[in-house]
Each structure stands twice: as C-alpha cells, then as structure tokens.
A tleap script that builds the chain and sets N, CA, C and O, in Angstrom:
source leaprc.protein.ff14SB
mol = sequence {
  NMET MET HIE PRO ALA VAL PRO LEU THR LEU
  GLY ALA LEU ALA LEU SER ALA CYS VAL SER
  SER PRO ALA PRO VAL ALA ARG GLY PRO ILE
  VAL VAL ASP GLY VAL GLU TYR ALA VAL SER
  LYS ARG PRO THR GLY ALA VAL GLU VAL SER
  ARG ILE GLY ARG PRO PHE GLU ASN TRP GLU
  GLY ALA GLU ALA ARG ARG ALA ALA ASP GLN
  PHE CYS VAL GLY ARG ALA LYS THR SER ILE
  ARG ASP ARG PHE GLN GLY ALA ALA TRP LEU
  ILE VAL GLU GLY CYS CALA
}
set mol.1.N position { 0.909 -1.106 -0.028 }
set mol.1.CA position { 0.022 -0.073 -0.016 }
set mol.1.C position { 1.060 1.254 -0.003 }
set mol.1.O position { 2.111 1.305 0.636 }
set mol.2.N position { 0.519 2.302 -0.853 }
set mol.2.CA position { 1.433 3.529 -0.949 }
set mol.2.C position { 0.835 4.365 0.256 }
set mol.2.O position { -0.300 4.321 0.731 }
set mol.3.N position { 1.964 5.165 0.626 }
set mol.3.CA position { 1.740 6.054 1.841 }
set mol.3.C position { 0.862 7.186 1.268 }
set mol.3.O position { 1.115 7.562 0.124 }
set mol.4.N position { -0.105 7.742 1.923 }
set mol.4.CA position { -0.911 8.829 1.464 }
set mol.4.C position { -0.104 10.117 1.043 }
set mol.4.O position { -0.524 10.843 0.143 }
set mol.5.N position { 1.027 10.370 1.697 }
set mol.5.CA position { 1.699 11.545 1.261 }
set mol.5.C position { 2.486 11.420 -0.076 }
set mol.5.O position { 2.894 12.401 -0.698 }
set mol.6.N position { 2.655 10.186 -0.445 }
set mol.6.CA position { 3.517 10.048 -1.843 }
set mol.6.C position { 2.872 10.632 -2.894 }
set mol.6.O position { 3.514 11.426 -3.581 }
set mol.7.N position { 1.563 10.367 -3.199 }
set mol.7.CA position { 0.879 11.089 -4.390 }
set mol.7.C position { 0.884 12.707 -4.105 }
set mol.7.O position { 1.105 13.435 -5.072 }
set mol.8.N position { 0.663 13.265 -2.897 }
set mol.8.CA position { 0.726 14.608 -2.834 }
set mol.8.C position { 2.111 15.151 -3.137 }
set mol.8.O position { 2.206 16.264 -3.653 }
set mol.9.N position { 3.181 14.444 -2.852 }
set mol.9.CA position { 4.700 14.831 -2.921 }
set mol.9.C position { 4.913 14.810 -4.471 }
set mol.9.O position { 5.621 15.679 -4.980 }
set mol.10.N position { 4.346 13.884 -5.205 }
set mol.10.CA position { 4.489 13.597 -6.599 }
set mol.10.C position { 3.861 14.705 -7.348 }
set mol.10.O position { 4.411 15.242 -8.310 }
set mol.11.N position { 2.530 15.087 -6.823 }
set mol.11.CA position { 1.755 16.129 -7.412 }
set mol.11.C position { 2.395 17.426 -7.279 }
set mol.11.O position { 2.359 18.237 -8.205 }
set mol.12.N position { 2.995 17.672 -6.149 }
set mol.12.CA position { 3.633 18.931 -5.921 }
set mol.12.C position { 4.852 19.103 -6.770 }
set mol.12.O position { 5.113 20.198 -7.269 }
set mol.13.N position { 5.686 17.938 -6.964 }
set mol.13.CA position { 6.714 18.119 -7.851 }
set mol.13.C position { 6.423 18.116 -9.396 }
set mol.13.O position { 7.235 18.535 -10.221 }
set mol.14.N position { 5.268 17.638 -9.687 }
set mol.14.CA position { 4.702 17.866 -11.050 }
set mol.14.C position { 4.344 19.325 -11.245 }
set mol.14.O position { 4.611 19.901 -12.300 }
set mol.15.N position { 3.746 19.917 -10.239 }
set mol.15.CA position { 3.364 21.235 -10.443 }
set mol.15.C position { 4.529 22.147 -10.312 }
set mol.15.O position { 4.531 23.157 -11.015 }
set mol.16.N position { 5.484 21.931 -9.532 }
set mol.16.CA position { 6.729 22.786 -9.514 }
set mol.16.C position { 7.527 22.937 -10.774 }
set mol.16.O position { 8.160 23.962 -11.024 }
set mol.17.N position { 7.480 21.845 -11.595 }
set mol.17.CA position { 8.054 21.940 -12.872 }
set mol.17.C position { 7.374 22.940 -13.912 }
set mol.17.O position { 7.997 23.352 -14.891 }
set mol.18.N position { 6.090 23.293 -13.646 }
set mol.18.CA position { 5.378 24.264 -14.386 }
set mol.18.C position { 5.547 25.806 -14.041 }
set mol.18.O position { 5.076 26.720 -14.718 }
set mol.19.N position { 6.292 25.946 -12.885 }
set mol.19.CA position { 6.515 27.352 -12.514 }
set mol.19.C position { 7.609 27.798 -13.350 }
set mol.19.O position { 8.558 27.045 -13.567 }
set mol.20.N position { 7.543 29.081 -13.885 }
set mol.20.CA position { 8.577 29.493 -14.705 }
set mol.20.C position { 9.580 30.286 -13.659 }
set mol.20.O position { 9.293 30.746 -12.554 }
set mol.21.N position { 10.811 30.300 -14.335 }
set mol.21.CA position { 12.020 31.016 -13.603 }
set mol.21.C position { 11.528 32.379 -13.193 }
set mol.21.O position { 10.514 32.883 -13.676 }
set mol.22.N position { 12.284 32.954 -12.285 }
set mol.22.CA position { 12.026 34.262 -11.828 }
set mol.22.C position { 12.340 35.348 -12.918 }
set mol.22.O position { 13.147 35.103 -13.814 }
set mol.23.N position { 11.789 36.364 -12.841 }
set mol.23.CA position { 11.987 37.489 -13.743 }
set mol.23.C position { 13.238 38.000 -13.491 }
set mol.23.O position { 13.629 37.947 -12.325 }
set mol.24.N position { 14.093 38.578 -14.495 }
set mol.24.CA position { 15.248 39.179 -14.439 }
set mol.24.C position { 15.006 40.397 -13.609 }
set mol.24.O position { 13.903 40.943 -13.593 }
set mol.25.N position { 16.022 40.825 -12.923 }
set mol.25.CA position { 15.880 42.029 -12.109 }
set mol.25.C position { 16.817 43.020 -12.594 }
set mol.25.O position { 18.012 42.740 -12.691 }
set mol.26.N position { 16.326 44.247 -12.928 }
set mol.26.CA position { 17.234 45.332 -13.330 }
set mol.26.C position { 18.085 45.833 -11.978 }
set mol.26.O position { 17.498 46.050 -10.918 }
set mol.27.N position { 19.344 45.972 -12.109 }
set mol.27.CA position { 20.079 46.578 -11.048 }
set mol.27.C position { 20.458 48.052 -11.499 }
set mol.27.O position { 21.471 48.474 -12.056 }
set mol.28.N position { 19.311 48.687 -11.074 }
set mol.28.CA position { 19.511 50.290 -11.549 }
set mol.28.C position { 19.293 50.333 -12.962 }
set mol.28.O position { 18.904 49.309 -13.523 }
set mol.29.N position { 19.482 51.326 -13.578 }
set mol.29.CA position { 19.343 51.615 -15.097 }
set mol.29.C position { 20.147 50.725 -15.916 }
set mol.29.O position { 21.287 50.456 -15.539 }
set mol.30.N position { 19.667 50.217 -17.034 }
set mol.30.CA position { 20.536 49.538 -17.984 }
set mol.30.C position { 21.203 50.673 -18.865 }
set mol.30.O position { 20.602 51.642 -19.331 }
set mol.31.N position { 22.495 50.398 -19.007 }
set mol.31.CA position { 23.442 51.197 -19.795 }
set mol.31.C position { 23.895 50.667 -21.049 }
set mol.31.O position { 24.674 49.718 -20.969 }
set mol.32.N position { 23.534 51.128 -22.333 }
set mol.32.CA position { 23.973 50.370 -23.655 }
set mol.32.C position { 24.673 51.703 -24.292 }
set mol.32.O position { 24.019 52.744 -24.367 }
set mol.33.N position { 26.028 51.636 -24.751 }
set mol.33.CA position { 26.671 52.520 -25.436 }
set mol.33.C position { 26.558 54.034 -24.620 }
set mol.33.O position { 26.577 55.098 -25.240 }
set mol.34.N position { 26.460 53.962 -23.394 }
set mol.34.CA position { 26.439 55.372 -22.701 }
set mol.34.C position { 25.065 56.009 -22.653 }
set mol.34.O position { 24.924 57.166 -22.259 }
set mol.35.N position { 24.009 55.223 -23.071 }
set mol.35.CA position { 22.659 55.704 -22.994 }
set mol.35.C position { 21.958 54.878 -21.809 }
set mol.35.O position { 22.237 53.686 -21.676 }
set mol.36.N position { 21.100 55.476 -20.998 }
set mol.36.CA position { 20.520 54.903 -19.949 }
set mol.36.C position { 19.102 54.522 -20.253 }
set mol.36.O position { 18.388 55.297 -20.889 }
set mol.37.N position { 18.641 53.304 -19.805 }
set mol.37.CA position { 17.244 52.822 -19.930 }
set mol.37.C position { 16.704 52.203 -18.715 }
set mol.37.O position { 17.298 51.493 -17.903 }
set mol.38.N position { 15.312 52.639 -18.725 }
set mol.38.CA position { 14.659 51.906 -17.472 }
set mol.38.C position { 13.905 50.798 -18.218 }
set mol.38.O position { 13.094 50.942 -19.133 }
set mol.39.N position { 14.343 49.637 -17.636 }
set mol.39.CA position { 13.646 48.285 -18.069 }
set mol.39.C position { 12.971 47.531 -17.027 }
set mol.39.O position { 13.493 47.315 -15.934 }
set mol.40.N position { 11.849 47.143 -17.348 }
set mol.40.CA position { 10.904 46.326 -16.325 }
set mol.40.C position { 10.242 45.242 -16.930 }
set mol.40.O position { 10.021 45.251 -18.141 }
set mol.41.N position { 9.925 44.364 -16.247 }
set mol.41.CA position { 9.057 43.151 -16.661 }
set mol.41.C position { 7.766 43.247 -15.971 }
set mol.41.O position { 7.656 43.316 -14.747 }
set mol.42.N position { 6.657 43.250 -16.925 }
set mol.42.CA position { 5.340 43.276 -16.419 }
set mol.42.C position { 4.797 41.977 -16.121 }
set mol.42.O position { 5.302 40.965 -16.607 }
set mol.43.N position { 3.686 41.933 -15.266 }
set mol.43.CA position { 3.273 40.575 -14.959 }
set mol.43.C position { 2.879 39.679 -15.928 }
set mol.43.O position { 2.744 38.498 -15.610 }
set mol.44.N position { 2.641 40.096 -17.223 }
set mol.44.CA position { 2.269 39.256 -18.344 }
set mol.44.C position { 3.617 38.732 -18.722 }
set mol.44.O position { 3.580 37.745 -19.457 }
set mol.45.N position { 4.691 39.133 -18.415 }
set mol.45.CA position { 6.039 38.731 -18.964 }
set mol.45.C position { 6.563 39.751 -20.090 }
set mol.45.O position { 7.728 39.653 -20.476 }
set mol.46.N position { 5.841 40.574 -20.534 }
set mol.46.CA position { 6.293 41.416 -21.451 }
set mol.46.C position { 7.461 42.342 -20.888 }
set mol.46.O position { 7.488 42.484 -19.665 }
set mol.47.N position { 8.361 42.939 -21.599 }
set mol.47.CA position { 9.341 43.847 -21.128 }
set mol.47.C position { 9.047 45.227 -21.718 }
set mol.47.O position { 8.827 45.409 -22.915 }
set mol.48.N position { 9.060 46.171 -20.798 }
set mol.48.CA position { 8.880 47.518 -21.170 }
set mol.48.C position { 10.307 48.294 -21.142 }
set mol.48.O position { 11.107 48.168 -20.216 }
set mol.49.N position { 10.498 49.043 -22.182 }
set mol.49.CA position { 11.848 49.655 -22.326 }
set mol.49.C position { 11.630 51.362 -22.540 }
set mol.49.O position { 11.076 51.807 -23.546 }
set mol.50.N position { 12.102 52.149 -21.545 }
set mol.50.CA position { 11.988 53.511 -21.557 }
set mol.50.C position { 13.575 53.991 -21.564 }
set mol.50.O position { 14.474 53.499 -20.882 }
set mol.51.N position { 13.685 55.085 -22.517 }
set mol.51.CA position { 15.037 55.774 -22.463 }
set mol.51.C position { 14.903 56.855 -21.392 }
set mol.51.O position { 13.923 57.595 -21.298 }
set mol.52.N position { 15.997 56.884 -20.574 }
set mol.52.CA position { 16.029 57.998 -19.708 }
set mol.52.C position { 16.625 59.354 -20.238 }
set mol.52.O position { 17.695 59.417 -20.844 }
set mol.53.N position { 15.842 60.408 -19.954 }
set mol.53.CA position { 16.421 61.655 -20.452 }
set mol.53.C position { 15.648 62.083 -21.785 }
set mol.53.O position { 15.269 63.241 -21.957 }
set mol.54.N position { 15.488 61.284 -22.511 }
set mol.54.CA position { 14.887 61.599 -23.959 }
set mol.54.C position { 13.954 60.397 -24.244 }
set mol.54.O position { 14.427 59.261 -24.286 }
set mol.55.N position { 12.671 60.623 -24.435 }
set mol.55.CA position { 11.710 59.622 -24.744 }
set mol.55.C position { 11.985 58.945 -26.202 }
set mol.55.O position { 12.412 59.589 -27.160 }
set mol.56.N position { 11.695 57.621 -26.230 }
set mol.56.CA position { 11.648 57.060 -27.534 }
set mol.56.C position { 10.724 57.650 -28.473 }
set mol.56.O position { 9.726 58.237 -28.055 }
set mol.57.N position { 10.985 57.539 -29.777 }
set mol.57.CA position { 10.131 57.752 -30.854 }
set mol.57.C position { 9.849 56.475 -31.364 }
set mol.57.O position { 10.526 55.487 -31.080 }
set mol.58.N position { 8.685 56.458 -32.253 }
set mol.58.CA position { 8.213 55.257 -32.648 }
set mol.58.C position { 9.051 54.523 -33.633 }
set mol.58.O position { 8.635 53.388 -33.869 }
set mol.59.N position { 10.149 54.891 -34.282 }
set mol.59.CA position { 11.087 54.231 -35.175 }
set mol.59.C position { 12.370 53.721 -34.545 }
set mol.59.O position { 13.337 53.308 -35.185 }
set mol.60.N position { 12.268 53.800 -33.081 }
set mol.60.CA position { 13.556 53.389 -32.457 }
set mol.60.C position { 13.366 51.956 -31.721 }
set mol.60.O position { 13.891 51.709 -30.635 }
set mol.61.N position { 12.691 51.194 -32.317 }
set mol.61.CA position { 12.435 49.825 -31.792 }
set mol.61.C position { 13.871 48.984 -31.633 }
set mol.61.O position { 14.083 48.247 -30.670 }
set mol.62.N position { 14.618 49.152 -32.480 }
set mol.62.CA position { 15.976 48.372 -32.448 }
set mol.62.C position { 16.686 48.729 -31.496 }
set mol.62.O position { 17.400 47.883 -30.957 }
set mol.63.N position { 16.683 50.151 -31.009 }
set mol.63.CA position { 17.394 50.599 -29.966 }
set mol.63.C position { 16.918 49.908 -28.549 }
set mol.63.O position { 17.660 49.384 -27.718 }
set mol.64.N position { 15.591 50.034 -28.496 }
set mol.64.CA position { 14.818 49.382 -27.329 }
set mol.64.C position { 15.090 47.983 -27.156 }
set mol.64.O position { 15.127 47.445 -26.049 }
set mol.65.N position { 15.291 47.359 -28.310 }
set mol.65.CA position { 15.679 45.789 -28.236 }
set mol.65.C position { 16.885 45.560 -27.692 }
set mol.65.O position { 17.050 44.664 -26.865 }
set mol.66.N position { 17.875 46.373 -28.116 }
set mol.66.CA position { 19.262 46.310 -27.498 }
set mol.66.C position { 19.288 46.293 -26.039 }
set mol.66.O position { 19.956 45.486 -25.393 }
set mol.67.N position { 18.503 47.254 -25.501 }
set mol.67.CA position { 18.427 47.375 -24.080 }
set mol.67.C position { 17.706 46.054 -23.304 }
set mol.67.O position { 18.127 45.491 -22.293 }
set mol.68.N position { 16.498 45.733 -24.081 }
set mol.68.CA position { 15.905 44.554 -23.599 }
set mol.68.C position { 16.743 43.343 -23.702 }
set mol.68.O position { 16.526 42.428 -22.907 }
set mol.69.N position { 17.743 43.220 -24.651 }
set mol.69.CA position { 18.486 42.061 -24.740 }
set mol.69.C position { 19.492 42.094 -23.327 }
set mol.69.O position { 19.624 41.086 -22.633 }
set mol.70.N position { 20.036 43.134 -23.072 }
set mol.70.CA position { 20.969 43.096 -21.870 }
set mol.70.C position { 20.075 42.914 -20.671 }
set mol.70.O position { 20.466 42.148 -19.791 }
set mol.71.N position { 18.919 43.531 -20.535 }
set mol.71.CA position { 17.929 43.078 -19.385 }
set mol.71.C position { 17.808 41.710 -19.307 }
set mol.71.O position { 18.042 41.104 -18.261 }
set mol.72.N position { 17.411 41.093 -20.479 }
set mol.72.CA position { 17.229 39.650 -20.342 }
set mol.72.C position { 18.332 38.669 -20.426 }
set mol.72.O position { 18.134 37.484 -20.695 }
set mol.73.N position { 19.558 39.205 -20.179 }
set mol.73.CA position { 20.796 38.505 -20.065 }
set mol.73.C position { 20.916 37.728 -21.348 }
set mol.73.O position { 21.108 36.512 -21.318 }
set mol.74.N position { 20.810 38.384 -22.450 }
set mol.74.CA position { 21.412 37.820 -23.819 }
set mol.74.C position { 20.372 38.006 -24.765 }
set mol.74.O position { 20.772 38.443 -25.844 }
set mol.75.N position { 18.953 37.768 -24.658 }
set mol.75.CA position { 18.136 37.947 -25.826 }
set mol.75.C position { 16.635 38.183 -25.444 }
set mol.75.O position { 16.077 37.414 -24.662 }
set mol.76.N position { 16.045 39.153 -25.950 }
set mol.76.CA position { 14.727 39.275 -25.723 }
set mol.76.C position { 14.076 38.668 -26.864 }
set mol.76.O position { 14.670 38.598 -27.939 }
set mol.77.N position { 12.715 38.153 -26.690 }
set mol.77.CA position { 11.961 37.492 -27.616 }
set mol.77.C position { 11.191 38.416 -28.402 }
set mol.77.O position { 10.023 38.604 -28.062 }
set mol.78.N position { 11.674 39.047 -29.437 }
set mol.78.CA position { 10.975 40.003 -30.113 }
set mol.78.C position { 10.125 39.373 -31.160 }
set mol.78.O position { 10.375 38.294 -31.696 }
set mol.79.N position { 9.030 40.187 -31.426 }
set mol.79.CA position { 8.028 39.759 -32.432 }
set mol.79.C position { 7.455 40.952 -33.215 }
set mol.79.O position { 7.805 42.110 -32.985 }
set mol.80.N position { 6.423 40.558 -34.290 }
set mol.80.CA position { 5.893 41.583 -34.868 }
set mol.80.C position { 4.678 42.214 -34.070 }
set mol.80.O position { 4.026 43.154 -34.527 }
set mol.81.N position { 4.414 41.601 -32.793 }
set mol.81.CA position { 3.483 42.108 -31.886 }
set mol.81.C position { 4.179 43.333 -30.934 }
set mol.81.O position { 3.509 44.093 -30.235 }
set mol.82.N position { 5.389 43.362 -31.030 }
set mol.82.CA position { 6.090 44.464 -30.251 }
set mol.82.C position { 5.558 45.771 -30.501 }
set mol.82.O position { 5.267 46.013 -31.672 }
set mol.83.N position { 5.344 46.790 -29.520 }
set mol.83.CA position { 4.712 47.872 -30.063 }
set mol.83.C position { 5.360 49.251 -29.232 }
set mol.83.O position { 5.848 49.092 -28.113 }
set mol.84.N position { 5.330 50.264 -29.717 }
set mol.84.CA position { 5.605 51.573 -29.265 }
set mol.84.C position { 4.234 52.022 -28.393 }
set mol.84.O position { 3.082 51.921 -28.816 }
set mol.85.N position { 4.561 52.448 -27.317 }
set mol.85.CA position { 3.371 52.729 -26.413 }
set mol.85.C position { 3.741 53.862 -25.590 }
set mol.85.O position { 4.615 53.731 -24.734 }
set mol.86.N position { 3.108 55.039 -25.791 }
set mol.86.CA position { 3.452 56.286 -25.001 }
set mol.86.C position { 4.924 56.664 -25.376 }
set mol.86.O position { 5.211 56.902 -26.550 }
set mol.87.N position { 5.720 56.709 -24.522 }
set mol.87.CA position { 7.200 57.034 -24.783 }
set mol.87.C position { 8.048 55.780 -24.570 }
set mol.87.O position { 9.261 55.907 -24.402 }
set mol.88.N position { 7.475 54.586 -24.568 }
set mol.88.CA position { 8.326 53.435 -24.219 }
set mol.88.C position { 7.984 52.187 -25.370 }
set mol.88.O position { 7.009 52.204 -26.121 }
set mol.89.N position { 8.881 51.260 -25.324 }
set mol.89.CA position { 8.564 50.166 -26.242 }
set mol.89.C position { 8.294 48.927 -25.374 }
set mol.89.O position { 8.944 48.613 -24.377 }
set mol.90.N position { 7.287 48.294 -25.871 }
set mol.90.CA position { 6.814 47.102 -25.281 }
set mol.90.C position { 7.327 45.783 -26.055 }
set mol.90.O position { 6.840 45.473 -27.143 }
set mol.91.N position { 8.309 45.047 -25.449 }
set mol.91.CA position { 8.484 43.683 -25.886 }
set mol.91.C position { 7.522 42.716 -25.518 }
set mol.91.O position { 7.662 42.212 -24.404 }
set mol.92.N position { 6.542 42.339 -26.246 }
set mol.92.CA position { 5.498 41.734 -25.795 }
set mol.92.C position { 5.625 40.273 -25.318 }
set mol.92.O position { 4.846 39.852 -24.463 }
set mol.93.N position { 6.618 39.459 -25.864 }
set mol.93.CA position { 6.826 38.101 -25.587 }
set mol.93.C position { 7.973 38.027 -24.318 }
set mol.93.O position { 8.198 36.966 -23.734 }
set mol.94.N position { 8.617 39.219 -24.000 }
set mol.94.CA position { 9.382 39.154 -22.839 }
set mol.94.C position { 10.812 38.510 -23.293 }
set mol.94.O position { 11.221 38.499 -24.454 }
set mol.95.N position { 11.399 38.050 -22.320 }
set mol.95.CA position { 12.879 37.282 -22.579 }
set mol.95.C position { 12.763 35.989 -23.323 }
set mol.95.O position { 11.774 35.274 -23.158 }
set mol.96.N position { 13.679 35.679 -24.089 }
set mol.96.CA position { 13.752 34.243 -24.530 }
set mol.96.C position { 14.289 33.319 -23.671 }
set mol.96.O position { 14.363 32.136 -24.004 }
savepdb mol mol.pdb
quit
C-alpha cells in the first residue's frame, strides 16, 4: 500500500515543474553605449523599455531591443506584436 503523502509529493513536484523561472531584475538603469534605459518586466511577462532623459520615438524599436537584450541576459524574444506605447517600447513576448 502506498503512503498517502506520496501522491501529494509527486503532485507537488509535477506542479513545481510548471513554474517559470523568476523574472530578471534590473540593477539600476541598463546602460548601452552610454545611454541609460529603464527596463521592467510586466506581470504578463512583457518587457517595457524607456529611455532615460529623452523619450523614444516610434521608429527606435531596434535601440529598445538592445536594452531589452541586456536586461534579459542575452536575448529578448521580439515579435511583430512588439509596439511603441506612449514613450516606451513594449517587447510583448518578454525574454527568450
């Protein structure tokens, strides 16, 4: 006979495998080529990038991606759904 705690433990282990890794944490502003960016991860997993000092324009998505890449420790998961929102860029799919 199986001990009643065994199924609970196995179930907890199975569920723990579904939990995603913690979000990257920005250590102060992200600096790329001497320019500072405020980068944060939204609850949806999207990464929001704002340039400090001078707001982004809608054609500066490549610059925002470079800051998001650094925040994501290597690579942001960019897509055609990324968008310019207010004075920031939103990398919808977050970190790769």
